[in-house]
C-alpha positions as CSV (number, residue, x, y, z in Angstrom):
1,M,-7.9,24.3,18.6
2,E,-9.8,22.7,15.7
3,V,-6.8,20.7,14.8
4,V,-6.5,19.4,18.4
5,V,-10.2,18.5,18.4
6,G,-9.8,16.8,15.0
7,V,-6.8,14.7,16.2
8,V,-8.6,13.5,19.3
9,D,-11.8,12.8,17.4
10,S,-9.8,10.7,14.9
11,F,-9.1,8.1,17.5
12,K,-12.5,6.7,16.7
13,W,-11.3,5.3,13.4
14,F,-8.7,3.0,15.0
15,T,-9.2,-0.7,15.5
16,V,-8.9,-2.1,19.0
17,F,-5.3,-3.1,18.2
18,T,-4.2,0.3,16.8
19,M,-5.9,2.0,19.7
20,L,-3.8,-0.1,22.1
21,L,-0.6,0.5,20.1
22,C,-1.2,4.2,20.1
23,I,-1.8,4.4,23.8
24,L,1.1,2.0,24.6
25,N,3.6,3.9,22.4
26,V,2.6,7.3,23.9
27,V,3.1,5.8,27.5
28,I,6.5,4.4,26.5
29,L,7.7,7.6,24.8
30,I,6.6,9.8,27.7
31,G,8.1,7.4,30.2
32,C,11.4,7.3,28.4
33,A,11.5,11.1,28.0
34,L,11.3,11.7,31.7
35,P,14.7,11.6,33.5
36,L,13.6,9.2,36.2
37,R,16.2,7.5,38.4
38,K,14.1,4.4,39.0
39,R,11.3,2.8,36.9
40,Y,8.9,-0.1,37.8
41,R,10.0,-3.4,36.3
42,W,6.8,-3.8,34.3
43,F,7.6,-0.7,32.2
44,G,10.4,-2.7,30.5
45,F,8.0,-5.2,29.2
46,L,5.8,-2.6,27.4
47,P,7.8,-2.5,24.2
48,G,7.6,-6.3,23.8
49,L,3.9,-6.1,24.5
50,G,3.7,-3.6,21.6
51,I,5.3,-6.1,19.3
52,L,2.8,-8.7,20.3
53,I,-0.1,-6.3,19.7
54,A,1.3,-5.3,16.3
55,A,1.6,-9.0,15.3
56,A,-2.0,-9.7,16.4
57,S,-3.2,-6.7,14.4
58,M,-1.4,-8.0,11.3
59,I,-3.0,-11.4,11.8
60,Y,-6.3,-9.6,12.0
61,G,-5.5,-8.3,8.6
62,D,-4.9,-4.6,9.2
63,F,-2.3,-3.3,6.7
64,S,-3.8,0.2,6.3
65,L,-1.4,3.1,6.1
66,T,-2.3,4.1,9.6
67,A,-1.5,0.7,11.0
68,L,1.8,0.4,9.1
69,V,3.0,3.7,10.6
70,L,2.2,2.5,14.1
71,Y,3.8,-0.9,13.3
72,G,7.0,0.9,12.2
73,L,7.0,3.1,15.3
74,T,6.5,0.1,17.5
75,G,9.4,-1.7,16.0
76,I,11.7,1.3,16.3
77,I,10.7,1.8,20.0
78,F,11.3,-1.9,20.7
79,I,14.8,-1.8,19.2
80,G,15.6,1.5,21.0
81,T,14.6,0.1,24.4
82,L,16.2,-3.3,24.2
83,K,18.5,-2.5,27.0
84,L,15.5,-1.5,29.2
85,T,13.7,-4.7,28.3
86,C,16.8,-6.8,29.2
87,H,17.0,-5.0,32.6
88,A,13.4,-5.9,33.3
89,F,14.1,-9.6,32.7
90,K,17.2,-9.7,34.8
91,R,16.1,-7.9,37.9
92,G,13.6,-9.1,40.5
93,K,10.5,-7.5,41.6
94,G,10.2,-3.8,42.3
95,K,12.0,-0.9,40.5
96,S,14.8,-1.0,37.9
97,S,17.4,1.6,37.3
98,P,17.7,3.0,33.7
99,G,21.2,4.2,34.4
100,K,22.3,7.7,35.1
101,R,21.9,10.3,32.2
102,G,24.0,13.3,31.7
103,P,22.3,16.6,30.6
104,V,23.2,16.1,26.9
105,L,22.0,12.5,26.8
106,A,18.8,13.3,28.7
107,A,18.0,16.1,26.3
108,T,18.8,13.9,23.3
109,I,16.5,11.1,24.5
110,A,13.7,13.6,25.4
111,A,14.0,15.1,21.9
112,L,13.9,11.7,20.2
113,C,10.8,10.7,22.3
114,V,9.0,14.0,21.3
115,L,10.0,13.3,17.7
116,G,8.5,9.8,18.1
117,L,5.1,11.3,18.9
118,A,5.0,12.9,15.4
119,P,4.0,9.7,13.6
120,I,1.2,9.1,16.1
121,V,-0.1,12.6,15.5
122,L,0.1,12.1,11.7
123,A,-1.6,8.7,12.0
124,L,-4.4,10.4,13.9
125,L,-4.8,13.2,11.4
126,Y,-5.2,10.8,8.5
127,A,-6.9,8.0,10.4
128,G,-10.2,8.5,8.7
129,E,-8.8,8.6,5.2
130,T,-6.5,5.6,5.7
131,R,-8.5,3.6,8.1
132,Y,-8.8,-0.2,8.0
133,N,-11.5,-1.2,5.6
134,P,-11.1,-5.0,4.9
135,V,-11.6,-6.6,1.6
136,S,-14.5,-9.1,1.6
137,E,-13.0,-12.3,0.2
138,L,-16.0,-14.1,-1.3
139,G,-14.3,-15.8,-4.3
140,S,-14.6,-19.3,-2.9
141,M,-18.4,-19.0,-2.4
142,S,-21.1,-19.9,-4.8
143,Y,-22.5,-17.0,-6.9
144,S,-25.6,-16.7,-4.7
145,Q,-23.7,-16.9,-1.4
146,A,-21.2,-14.2,-2.6
147,F,-24.1,-12.0,-3.7
148,T,-25.9,-12.3,-0.4
149,A,-22.8,-11.5,1.6
150,M,-22.0,-8.5,-0.6
151,N,-25.6,-7.2,-0.4
152,D,-25.6,-7.6,3.4
153,R,-22.4,-5.7,3.9
154,L,-23.5,-2.9,1.5
155,S,-26.8,-2.6,3.4
156,R,-24.7,-1.3,6.3
157,E,-21.7,0.4,4.7
158,Y,-22.7,1.8,1.3
159,P,-22.6,5.6,1.8
160,F,-25.7,6.4,-0.3
161,G,-28.1,3.6,0.7
162,A,-30.6,5.9,2.4
163,W,-30.0,8.8,0.0
164,K,-30.9,6.6,-2.9
165,Q,-33.7,4.9,-0.9
166,I,-32.3,1.4,-1.7
167,D,-34.4,-1.5,-0.5
168,W,-31.8,-4.1,0.3
169,E,-34.3,-6.9,1.1
170,Q,-36.0,-6.3,-2.3
171,L,-32.7,-6.4,-4.0
172,E,-32.0,-9.8,-2.5
173,K,-35.4,-11.1,-3.5
174,Q,-34.9,-9.8,-7.0
175,Y,-31.4,-11.0,-7.7
176,K,-30.8,-14.1,-5.5
177,P,-33.0,-16.4,-7.6
178,I,-31.1,-15.4,-10.7
179,F,-27.7,-16.0,-9.0
180,E,-29.0,-19.4,-7.8
181,Q,-30.0,-20.3,-11.4
182,A,-26.5,-19.3,-12.5
183,D,-25.1,-21.6,-9.8
184,Q,-27.3,-24.6,-10.8
185,E,-26.5,-24.2,-14.5
186,Q,-22.9,-23.1,-13.9
187,D,-23.7,-20.2,-16.3
188,K,-20.8,-17.7,-16.0
189,T,-22.4,-15.4,-18.5
190,L,-25.7,-15.2,-16.6
191,Y,-23.7,-14.6,-13.4
192,Y,-21.6,-11.8,-14.9
193,K,-24.5,-10.0,-16.5
194,T,-26.6,-10.3,-13.4
195,L,-23.8,-9.0,-11.2
196,R,-23.3,-6.1,-13.6
197,H,-27.0,-5.3,-13.7
198,Y,-27.1,-5.3,-9.9
199,L,-24.1,-3.0,-9.7
200,F,-25.4,-0.6,-12.4
201,G,-28.7,-0.3,-10.5
202,F,-26.9,1.8,-7.8
203,R,-26.6,4.6,-10.4
204,D,-23.2,5.5,-9.0
205,G,-20.3,6.3,-11.3
206,H,-17.8,5.2,-8.7
207,V,-19.2,1.6,-8.6
208,R,-17.2,-0.7,-10.8
209,I,-15.7,-4.1,-11.5
210,V,-12.1,-3.1,-11.2
211,N,-10.7,-5.9,-13.5
212,E,-13.5,-6.0,-16.0
213,R,-11.3,-5.2,-19.0
214,L,-14.1,-4.4,-21.3
215,F,-12.0,-3.6,-24.4
216,D,-9.3,-6.1,-23.7
217,G,-10.2,-9.7,-23.2
218,N,-13.8,-9.5,-21.9
219,D,-15.4,-12.3,-24.0
220,I,-19.0,-11.5,-22.9
221,F,-18.8,-7.8,-23.8
222,K,-17.0,-8.6,-27.0
223,R,-19.7,-11.1,-28.0
224,E,-22.7,-8.9,-27.3
225,A,-21.4,-5.4,-28.1
226,G,-18.3,-6.1,-30.1
227,G,-20.0,-5.6,-33.4
228,G,-20.1,-2.1,-34.9
229,F,-22.0,-0.8,-38.0
230,G,-19.7,2.2,-38.4
231,L,-21.9,4.9,-36.7
232,S,-22.9,6.4,-33.4
233,A,-26.0,8.4,-32.5
234,A,-27.5,10.9,-30.1
235,Q,-31.0,12.0,-29.1
236,L,-32.0,15.6,-29.6
237,D,-34.1,17.4,-27.1
238,T,-37.0,16.9,-29.5
239,G,-36.6,13.1,-29.3
240,K,-35.1,12.6,-32.8
241,I,-32.2,10.2,-33.1
242,R,-29.5,11.6,-35.3
243,V,-26.2,10.2,-36.4
244,T,-23.2,11.9,-34.7
245,L,-20.4,9.8,-36.4
246,V,-19.9,7.7,-39.5
247,V,-16.7,5.7,-39.9
248,K,-15.1,5.9,-43.3
249,D,-15.6,2.7,-45.4
250,S,-17.8,1.1,-42.8
251,P,-21.2,-0.6,-43.6
252,A,-23.0,2.7,-42.6
253,D,-20.8,4.8,-44.9
254,K,-21.1,2.4,-47.8
255,S,-24.9,2.4,-47.4
256,G,-25.1,6.2,-47.8
257,I,-25.7,7.1,-44.2
258,K,-24.2,10.5,-43.5
259,T,-23.4,12.4,-40.3
260,G,-26.6,14.2,-39.2
261,A,-28.9,11.6,-40.7
262,E,-32.1,11.0,-38.7
263,L,-32.6,7.3,-37.8
264,L,-36.2,6.4,-38.2
265,T,-36.2,2.7,-37.6
266,W,-33.5,0.3,-36.3
267,D,-33.7,-3.5,-36.6
268,G,-37.4,-3.5,-37.3
269,I,-38.5,-1.1,-34.5
270,A,-38.8,2.7,-34.2
271,A,-35.4,4.3,-33.6
272,T,-36.6,5.9,-30.4
273,E,-37.7,2.5,-29.1
274,A,-34.3,0.9,-30.0
275,F,-32.7,3.9,-28.2
276,N,-34.7,3.3,-25.0
277,E,-33.9,-0.4,-25.0
278,A,-30.1,0.0,-25.2
279,S,-28.7,-1.2,-22.0
280,W,-24.9,-1.8,-22.3
281,S,-22.6,0.9,-21.0
282,E,-18.9,1.0,-19.9
283,T,-19.8,2.5,-16.5
284,P,-22.9,3.1,-14.4
285,A,-25.0,6.1,-15.4
286,A,-25.7,8.2,-12.3
287,T,-28.3,10.4,-14.0
288,D,-30.8,10.1,-16.8
289,E,-28.7,12.5,-18.9
290,V,-25.7,10.3,-18.7
291,K,-27.8,7.2,-19.5
292,R,-29.2,8.8,-22.6
293,I,-25.8,9.7,-24.0
294,N,-24.7,6.1,-23.5
295,Q,-27.8,4.7,-25.1
296,G,-27.1,6.7,-28.2
297,R,-23.6,5.0,-28.4
298,F,-24.8,1.5,-27.7
299,M,-28.1,1.3,-29.6
300,V,-26.1,1.0,-32.9
301,R,-23.9,-1.9,-31.7
302,G,-24.5,-5.6,-31.6
303,V,-23.2,-9.1,-32.2
304,V,-20.5,-9.4,-34.9
305,G,-22.2,-10.7,-38.1
306,Q,-25.7,-9.4,-37.0
307,T,-27.8,-8.0,-39.8
308,V,-30.1,-5.0,-39.2
309,Q,-32.5,-3.2,-41.3
310,V,-32.4,0.6,-41.0
311,E,-34.5,3.5,-42.3
312,F,-32.9,6.9,-42.3
313,Q,-33.1,10.3,-43.8
314,N,-30.0,12.3,-44.6
315,I,-30.1,16.1,-44.0
316,G,-31.1,17.9,-47.2
317,E,-32.8,14.8,-48.7
318,Q,-36.6,14.5,-49.1
319,E,-36.7,10.8,-49.5
320,T,-36.4,8.1,-46.8
321,S,-33.7,5.6,-47.5
322,R,-33.4,2.0,-46.4
323,A,-30.3,-0.1,-45.9
324,E,-29.2,-3.5,-44.6
325,L,-26.1,-3.3,-42.3
326,I,-23.9,-6.1,-41.1
327,A,-22.0,-5.7,-37.9
328,Y,-18.2,-6.2,-38.1
329,D,-15.4,-6.4,-35.5
330,D,-14.4,-2.7,-35.4
331,Q,-12.3,-3.1,-32.2
332,F,-14.9,-0.9,-30.4
333,E,-13.9,2.0,-32.6
334,T,-17.2,4.0,-32.3
335,L,-17.2,3.6,-28.5
336,K,-13.6,4.8,-28.2
337,Q,-14.2,7.8,-30.5
338,T,-17.2,8.9,-28.5
339,R,-15.6,8.5,-25.0
340,P,-12.5,10.6,-24.6
341,K,-9.7,8.9,-22.6
342,L,-6.9,10.5,-20.7
343,K,-3.5,10.0,-22.5
344,K,-0.2,10.0,-20.7
345,E,1.2,12.5,-23.2
346,D,-1.6,15.0,-22.6
347,A,-0.6,17.8,-20.2
348,P,-3.0,18.1,-17.3
349,L,-3.2,21.9,-17.9
350,E,-3.4,23.8,-21.2
351,A,-4.0,27.5,-21.2
352,K,-3.9,30.3,-23.8
353,M,-5.3,33.7,-24.6
354,L,-8.2,33.6,-27.1
355,D,-8.4,36.1,-29.9
356,N,-11.5,37.7,-28.4
357,G,-9.6,38.7,-25.2
358,Y,-10.6,35.9,-22.9
359,G,-8.2,33.6,-21.1
360,Y,-8.9,29.9,-21.6
361,M,-7.7,27.2,-19.2
362,K,-8.3,23.4,-19.8
363,I,-7.9,21.2,-16.7
364,R,-7.9,17.6,-17.7
365,H,-7.8,16.0,-14.2
366,F,-6.9,16.5,-10.6
367,L,-4.5,13.5,-10.3
368,A,-1.3,15.4,-9.6
369,E,0.1,18.6,-8.2
370,E,1.6,19.3,-11.6
371,I,-1.0,21.9,-12.5
372,F,0.2,24.0,-9.6
373,T,3.9,23.2,-9.2
374,G,4.9,21.3,-12.4
375,P,7.7,22.2,-14.9
376,G,5.1,23.1,-17.6
377,Q,2.2,25.5,-17.4
378,T,0.8,26.2,-13.9
379,V,-2.4,27.8,-12.9
380,E,-0.6,30.6,-11.1
381,Q,1.6,31.4,-14.1
382,Q,-1.3,31.5,-16.5
383,L,-3.5,33.7,-14.3
384,R,-0.6,36.2,-14.1
385,L,-0.3,36.1,-17.9
386,F,-4.1,36.6,-18.2
387,Q,-3.9,39.6,-15.9
388,A,-0.9,41.0,-17.7
389,N,-2.9,40.8,-21.0
390,Q,-5.9,42.4,-19.3
391,A,-8.1,39.3,-20.0
392,K,-11.8,40.2,-20.1
393,G,-12.6,37.0,-18.3
394,V,-11.4,33.4,-17.8
395,I,-13.0,30.2,-19.2
396,L,-12.3,27.1,-17.1
397,D,-12.8,24.0,-19.2
398,L,-13.6,21.0,-17.0
399,R,-15.3,18.9,-19.7
400,D,-14.3,15.2,-19.5
401,N,-12.4,15.9,-16.2
402,P,-12.7,12.5,-14.3
403,G,-11.5,14.1,-11.0
404,G,-8.7,13.0,-8.7
405,A,-7.9,14.6,-5.4
406,D,-10.4,16.8,-3.6
407,Q,-7.7,18.9,-2.1
408,L,-6.4,19.8,-5.6
409,A,-9.9,20.8,-6.8
410,A,-10.3,23.0,-3.7
411,K,-6.9,24.5,-4.4
412,L,-7.9,25.4,-7.9
413,A,-11.0,27.2,-6.6
414,E,-8.8,29.3,-4.3
415,Y,-7.5,31.3,-7.3
416,F,-11.0,32.3,-8.2
417,T,-12.5,33.3,-4.8
418,S,-12.2,36.5,-2.7
419,D,-13.8,35.0,0.5
420,K,-13.5,31.9,2.6
421,T,-15.9,29.3,1.2
422,F,-17.0,25.9,2.5
423,Y,-16.1,23.0,0.3
424,E,-17.2,19.8,2.1
425,H,-17.5,17.6,5.1
426,A,-16.3,14.0,4.7
427,S,-18.3,11.2,6.3
428,Y,-17.3,7.5,6.6
429,Y,-18.8,4.4,8.1
430,N,-17.4,3.8,11.5
431,R,-16.9,0.0,11.9
432,N,-16.6,0.4,15.7
433,R,-19.9,2.1,16.2
434,G,-21.8,0.8,13.1
435,E,-22.8,4.2,11.8
436,F,-21.6,7.0,9.6
437,E,-19.6,9.8,11.2
438,L,-17.8,12.9,10.2
439,N,-14.0,12.8,9.7
440,R,-13.3,16.3,11.1
441,P,-9.7,16.6,9.9
442,E,-11.0,16.2,6.4
443,T,-13.5,19.1,6.5
444,R,-12.4,21.5,3.7
445,Y,-12.7,25.2,3.1
446,V,-11.6,27.2,0.1
447,N,-9.4,30.1,1.2
448,P,-8.6,32.8,-1.3
449,S,-5.1,32.5,-2.7
450,T,-2.6,35.0,-1.4
451,K,-0.4,34.7,-4.5
452,V,-2.7,35.5,-7.4
453,N,-6.5,35.9,-7.4
454,F,-8.9,36.3,-10.3
455,T,-12.4,37.4,-9.4
456,G,-13.5,38.9,-12.8
457,K,-15.8,37.2,-15.2
458,I,-15.6,33.4,-15.1
459,A,-17.2,30.7,-17.2
460,I,-16.9,27.0,-16.3
461,L,-17.5,24.4,-19.0
462,I,-18.9,21.1,-17.9
463,N,-20.4,17.9,-19.4
464,N,-21.7,14.5,-18.3
465,R,-18.1,13.3,-17.9
466,T,-17.1,16.0,-15.5
467,A,-17.0,13.7,-12.5
468,S,-15.9,13.2,-8.9
469,S,-13.6,16.0,-7.7
470,G,-14.0,17.5,-11.2
471,E,-17.4,18.5,-10.0
472,G,-16.0,20.3,-7.0
473,V,-14.9,23.5,-8.7
474,P,-18.3,24.2,-10.3
475,L,-19.9,23.2,-7.1
476,V,-18.0,25.7,-4.9
477,L,-18.1,28.6,-7.5
478,K,-21.7,28.2,-8.6
479,G,-24.1,31.0,-7.7
480,R,-21.6,33.8,-7.7
481,S,-22.6,36.8,-9.7
482,N,-19.4,36.7,-11.8
483,V,-19.6,33.0,-12.5
484,K,-21.5,31.1,-15.2
485,I,-21.6,27.3,-15.5
486,V,-22.2,26.2,-19.1
487,G,-22.9,22.8,-20.6
488,F,-25.3,20.6,-22.5
489,T,-25.8,18.6,-19.3
490,S,-25.2,18.6,-15.6
491,T,-22.0,17.0,-14.3
492,A,-21.8,13.2,-13.7
493,A,-23.3,13.3,-10.2
494,S,-20.7,10.9,-8.8
495,F,-19.0,12.9,-6.0
496,G,-18.5,10.0,-3.5
497,L,-15.2,9.5,-1.7
498,L,-12.7,6.7,-2.4
499,S,-10.3,7.0,0.5
500,A,-10.5,3.4,1.5
501,P,-12.9,1.8,-1.0
502,I,-15.3,-1.0,-0.1
503,E,-14.0,-3.9,-2.0
504,F,-15.2,-7.5,-2.7
505,E,-13.3,-10.4,-4.3
506,M,-16.1,-12.2,-6.1
507,P,-16.3,-15.6,-7.8
508,E,-14.7,-15.9,-11.3
509,G,-12.0,-13.5,-10.1
510,Y,-14.0,-10.3,-10.4
511,V,-13.0,-7.5,-8.0
512,V,-15.9,-5.1,-7.2
513,Q,-15.4,-1.7,-5.7
514,F,-17.7,0.9,-4.1
515,P,-17.1,4.4,-2.7
516,D,-16.6,4.4,1.0
517,G,-17.5,7.9,1.9
518,R,-19.9,10.7,1.1
519,S,-19.4,14.5,0.6
520,L,-21.7,16.6,2.7
521,N,-22.5,20.3,2.5
522,Y,-22.3,22.8,5.3
523,S,-25.6,21.5,6.7
524,Q,-24.3,17.9,6.5
525,I,-26.5,16.9,3.7
526,I,-25.2,14.8,0.8
527,Q,-24.2,17.0,-2.1
528,V,-23.9,16.3,-5.9
529,D,-24.4,12.5,-5.9
530,S,-27.5,11.4,-7.7
531,D,-30.5,10.6,-5.5
532,Y,-33.3,7.9,-5.8
533,N,-34.8,9.8,-8.8
534,G,-31.5,9.7,-10.7
535,K,-31.2,13.5,-10.2
536,G,-27.9,15.1,-9.2
537,G,-24.7,16.7,-10.3
538,V,-24.0,20.4,-10.7
539,A,-26.5,21.9,-13.1
540,P,-25.4,24.5,-15.7
541,D,-26.5,28.1,-15.3
542,V,-26.6,28.2,-19.1
543,K,-27.9,24.9,-20.4
544,V,-27.0,24.5,-24.1
545,P,-29.9,22.9,-26.0
546,L,-29.2,20.0,-28.3
547,N,-31.4,21.1,-31.1
548,E,-31.1,21.1,-34.9
549,E,-28.9,24.2,-34.9
550,T,-26.5,23.2,-32.1
551,F,-26.3,19.6,-33.5
552,R,-25.2,20.8,-36.9
553,Q,-22.7,23.2,-35.3
554,K,-21.2,20.5,-33.0
555,Y,-21.3,17.3,-35.1
556,M,-21.2,18.6,-38.6
557,D,-19.4,21.9,-38.6
558,G,-16.9,20.9,-35.8
559,Q,-17.6,24.0,-33.7
560,D,-17.1,24.2,-29.9
561,V,-20.7,25.0,-29.1
562,E,-20.2,25.1,-25.3
563,L,-17.3,27.5,-25.7
564,N,-19.4,29.8,-27.9
565,Y,-22.2,29.8,-25.4
566,A,-19.7,30.5,-22.6
567,I,-18.3,33.6,-24.4
568,E,-21.8,34.8,-25.0
569,A,-22.7,34.3,-21.3
570,L,-19.6,36.2,-20.2
571,E,-20.4,39.1,-22.5
572,Q,-23.7,39.5,-20.6
573,I,-22.2,39.7,-17.1
574,K,-22.1,43.3,-16.0
């Protein structure tokens, strides 16, 4: 019954054209399936009418998957009913005869017509996810006009406008004069940096310039952040700024700066002040935790050739040292080393038994079914192996998992639950009604796996780069007595949906993309995504402190600190 209600409810996502096509095709299929001896002449014109409506829809610009399915069905029906259409044109008013059908022919035609209803049902089931969401083509406008048009559309359609308490009028007052200045001066750099500042202000990890190419051909980014000094940094919980990485033979290395050194001043100001002023980042920081991590990476970068004075104190040394560092073109090495990137050769799943008797499972992403059905390791195989080895518990490592498909994250959770658990409601902007509505077929629950199920001790490792659907597993398993979430920080707090992203083609060729949907909890309240205070994500049950001890363990001794804390947490579960 729920499926039927969901299918009927999905009709609301159709455009006027696809609604008409859907109704028209159903009428034609039912009419053709019935073994009538006579039909009204007008019935023969319906397939041709369908072609005209499909053409109008394509002119309108709807090439969504839902529309394409209906276009294809309309074309097949038109070809299959050409004889009927010809009869309609040849005969006068009144009824036309379709010709006498034998039992076999009648049954075959009826079966084909019923089969023809299947694409319509599928289109309805996925209408919300694959709905028409046109690209705003603003590239020919001035900078300020394009910004105004983008801000206006987002004020209606951005899923988290109210959640983040965004004042759209204030944004226009704030940014429009700067874009107008960029117009007057034809300043592409000012335009790009202002656009970026506007986008990053949403504090949403799913907001991005699709073709920004930061590390490959972005002249502005290269000019302002392309210079490295051979080090990276992080801020401890106490506020101290310590060096997390020193590149061999770099200016920092040659000046005697060692991993673990405390930075006291940077470029003439206190290191903490330089840290707070760092603004560049590859992607928007949805939370303050994510922002701080990026600030540590970018505070020690600058323009190639830039000279900075630095005061530092290496661990174990009593004296404060001073050095003059000159930035060089390091091909963004420190940024790349401190931001893990998925590699094609990396398996999405790696699992093993640890020496201490715990099973360990690393899930790198939810981008493919391979972790469940692939030729390599699969979740089911590894859980059976863990059970055969009488594993004391399982550690799920979701650190740096950027997400992928929600259904795959929910499927993973099925192996670790013993009861049906709610996962999410999906909500999108309905262009027909001008408001956000639930997409009922996309409501998800986690049902316990009938193949293999592990409900013993479970620890889930997370970090600030556990994002999107990667946040779904800790979300749905959090709060259970046998589960502990462990990490230095909460997850990335970017859980929005990208089924049919909001997209803008902007001046200078930039393509800007926003999430189009929001994930709601059982009470239909936005879950996980950061709010107006920059708070969100799935918080760890066991928050690992970044203090002198854990810093030394992680950055100097190379220990997996989070894993050690997870094992300790599992040992304490009764």
